[in-house]
C-alpha positions as CSV (number, residue, x, y, z in Angstrom):
1,M,26.1,23.5,-12.2
2,G,25.4,20.4,-14.6
3,Y,22.4,18.9,-15.1
4,D,21.5,15.9,-12.3
5,S,19.6,13.1,-13.8
6,A,19.0,11.6,-10.6
7,A,17.8,14.7,-8.7
8,T,15.3,15.2,-11.6
9,K,14.4,11.3,-11.6
10,E,13.5,11.5,-7.8
11,R,11.5,14.8,-8.3
12,L,9.4,13.0,-11.0
13,L,9.0,10.2,-8.9
14,T,7.8,12.1,-6.0
15,A,5.4,14.5,-7.9
16,A,4.1,11.4,-10.1
17,T,3.0,10.0,-6.7
18,A,1.1,12.6,-5.7
19,E,-0.4,12.6,-9.0
20,F,-1.2,9.4,-9.7
21,A,-2.6,9.1,-5.9
22,A,-4.8,11.4,-6.5
23,H,-6.2,11.1,-10.0
24,G,-4.9,7.3,-11.1
25,V,-3.0,6.7,-14.1
26,S,-6.1,7.6,-16.5
27,G,-7.2,10.9,-14.8
28,A,-3.0,11.6,-13.9
29,R,-1.5,14.3,-16.4
30,V,2.1,14.1,-17.4
31,D,2.2,18.0,-18.0
32,R,1.1,18.0,-14.4
33,I,3.7,16.0,-13.4
34,A,6.5,17.7,-14.9
35,K,5.3,20.9,-14.0
36,N,4.9,20.0,-10.1
37,A,8.5,18.5,-10.5
38,G,10.3,21.0,-12.2
39,A,11.4,19.4,-15.3
40,N,10.3,19.1,-18.9
41,K,7.8,16.2,-19.9
42,R,10.1,14.6,-22.2
43,A,12.2,14.0,-19.2
44,I,9.4,11.6,-18.0
45,Y,9.5,9.9,-21.6
46,D,13.4,9.8,-21.5
47,Y,13.9,8.0,-18.1
48,Y,10.7,5.9,-17.9
49,G,8.9,5.2,-21.6
50,D,5.3,6.4,-21.1
51,K,2.5,7.2,-18.5
52,N,2.0,3.6,-17.5
53,A,5.6,2.6,-17.0
54,L,5.8,5.8,-14.8
55,F,3.2,4.6,-12.6
56,T,4.9,1.3,-12.8
57,A,7.7,2.8,-11.1
58,V,6.1,5.0,-9.0
59,L,3.9,1.6,-7.3
60,E,7.3,-0.5,-7.1
61,R,8.6,2.0,-5.2
62,A,5.8,2.7,-2.8
63,L,5.6,-1.2,-2.1
64,A,9.5,-1.5,-1.9
65,D,9.2,1.2,0.7
66,L,6.3,-0.3,2.5
67,A,7.9,-3.7,2.4
68,R,11.3,-2.0,3.9
69,D,9.0,-0.6,6.7
70,V,6.7,-2.7,7.5
71,P,8.5,-6.5,7.1
72,P,6.4,-10.0,7.6
73,S,6.4,-10.6,11.5
74,E,5.0,-13.5,13.1
75,D,3.3,-11.4,15.2
76,L,-0.1,-10.8,13.0
77,P,-1.9,-8.3,15.4
78,A,1.1,-6.2,16.0
79,Y,2.0,-6.3,12.3
80,A,-1.8,-5.0,11.8
81,E,-1.0,-1.8,14.4
82,H,2.2,-1.5,12.2
83,L,1.0,-1.5,9.0
84,F,-1.8,0.7,10.2
85,D,0.4,3.2,11.5
86,Y,2.2,3.1,8.2
87,H,-0.5,3.7,6.2
88,R,-1.8,6.6,8.4
89,K,1.6,8.2,7.8
90,H,1.5,7.1,3.9
91,P,-2.1,6.8,2.6
92,E,-0.5,7.4,-0.9
93,A,0.6,3.4,-0.7
94,L,-3.0,2.2,-0.5
95,R,-4.3,5.0,-2.5
96,L,-1.8,3.8,-5.7
97,V,-3.0,-0.3,-4.9
98,M,-6.4,1.0,-5.1
99,W,-6.2,2.8,-8.5
100,E,-4.0,-0.3,-9.8
101,A,-7.2,-2.6,-8.6
102,L,-9.5,0.4,-10.6
103,E,-8.0,0.6,-13.6
104,M,-6.2,-3.2,-13.9
105,G,-8.9,-5.1,-12.7
106,E,-8.5,-9.1,-12.5
107,G,-5.7,-9.1,-14.8
108,P,-2.0,-9.6,-14.1
109,V,-0.7,-6.5,-12.9
110,P,3.4,-5.5,-12.8
111,G,5.7,-7.4,-10.8
112,E,3.2,-9.7,-10.0
113,E,5.3,-12.6,-9.5
114,E,7.7,-10.6,-7.3
115,R,5.1,-9.1,-5.3
116,T,3.3,-12.9,-4.7
117,R,6.5,-13.9,-3.6
118,H,7.1,-11.1,-1.1
119,Y,3.2,-11.8,0.3
120,G,4.3,-15.8,0.3
121,D,6.8,-14.0,2.7
122,K,4.2,-12.6,5.1
123,I,2.3,-16.0,4.8
124,H,5.7,-17.9,6.5
125,A,5.7,-15.5,9.1
126,A,1.9,-16.2,9.8
127,Q,2.8,-20.2,10.0
128,L,6.1,-19.3,12.0
129,G,4.0,-17.5,14.1
130,G,1.1,-20.4,14.5
131,A,-1.2,-19.8,11.8
132,P,-2.5,-23.0,10.4
133,D,-1.1,-23.8,6.7
134,A,-4.4,-23.9,5.2
135,E,-5.2,-20.6,7.1
136,A,-2.1,-18.7,6.8
137,G,-3.1,-16.9,3.6
138,T,-6.3,-16.1,4.5
139,Q,-5.0,-14.8,7.7
140,V,-2.7,-12.4,6.4
141,F,-5.3,-11.2,3.4
142,F,-8.0,-10.5,6.4
143,T,-5.1,-8.6,8.3
144,L,-4.2,-6.3,5.4
145,A,-7.6,-5.6,4.9
146,L,-8.3,-4.6,8.4
147,A,-5.5,-2.7,8.8
148,G,-5.4,-0.9,5.0
149,W,-9.3,-0.3,4.9
150,T,-9.9,1.7,7.9
151,I,-7.3,4.0,6.4
152,A,-8.8,3.7,2.6
153,M,-12.2,4.4,3.6
154,P,-12.4,7.7,5.9
155,Q,-16.0,8.4,4.4
156,L,-17.3,4.9,5.9
157,R,-15.2,5.1,8.8
158,R,-16.8,8.8,9.5
159,M,-20.2,7.8,8.9
160,L,-19.9,4.6,10.7
161,L,-17.6,5.3,13.9
162,G,-18.3,8.9,13.9
163,P,-16.4,12.3,12.5
164,D,-14.3,12.4,15.9
165,C,-13.3,8.9,15.8
166,D,-9.9,8.4,17.9
167,L,-7.2,6.7,15.1
168,D,-5.2,5.3,17.8
169,Q,-8.3,3.3,19.7
170,L,-8.9,2.1,16.2
171,R,-5.5,1.1,15.6
172,E,-5.9,-0.9,18.9
173,N,-9.1,-2.3,17.9
174,V,-7.7,-3.6,14.6
175,G,-4.7,-5.1,16.6
176,R,-7.5,-7.1,18.8
177,A,-9.6,-8.1,15.6
178,V,-6.8,-9.8,14.0
179,Q,-6.0,-11.2,17.1
180,A,-9.3,-12.7,17.6
181,M,-9.7,-13.7,14.2
182,L,-6.7,-15.8,15.1
183,T,-8.2,-17.4,18.2
184,P,-9.9,-21.0,17.6
185,A,-13.4,-20.3,17.9
186,D,-14.2,-23.2,20.3
187,N,-11.3,-21.6,22.5
188,A,-13.2,-18.2,21.9
189,R,-16.5,-18.8,23.9
């Protein structure tokens, strides 16, 4: 049986996703990634160049999977609930983005132009759903925050909402919070 480079690359990406989600770029170890992928360390450098480039590949794939599974929607409350479900099943996507923010700070990030265009698609969908042009970006930003933060911060969720917090109920509350954000203040009284 010959060497299967596609299978090796896939195993490396899978192992690197778990490693980076758990430890970030600085804390991740190439030796652990190679061992958990059943590959040699040299394969990482041959396929990806270095650890930073491997992180970029992992993050791009995680974001592409997210974009595929949770496409932009004109219905922001339903989008928020769908995003909540996705993050609940795939918390590594949130962790990777959080590590990116922690390690790269306010500077540009890999693939920023393409990612900005994708977020533009979300803003456009919100506008089609009735969000005023001037507020659509803010509404999408807050929607992403409400759906993601509730999953990304389990310790805060536990301290504020209790250890037995019903995530299905919280999902509905996220959708209602997004709906309330969309309701003009003068009509909410």
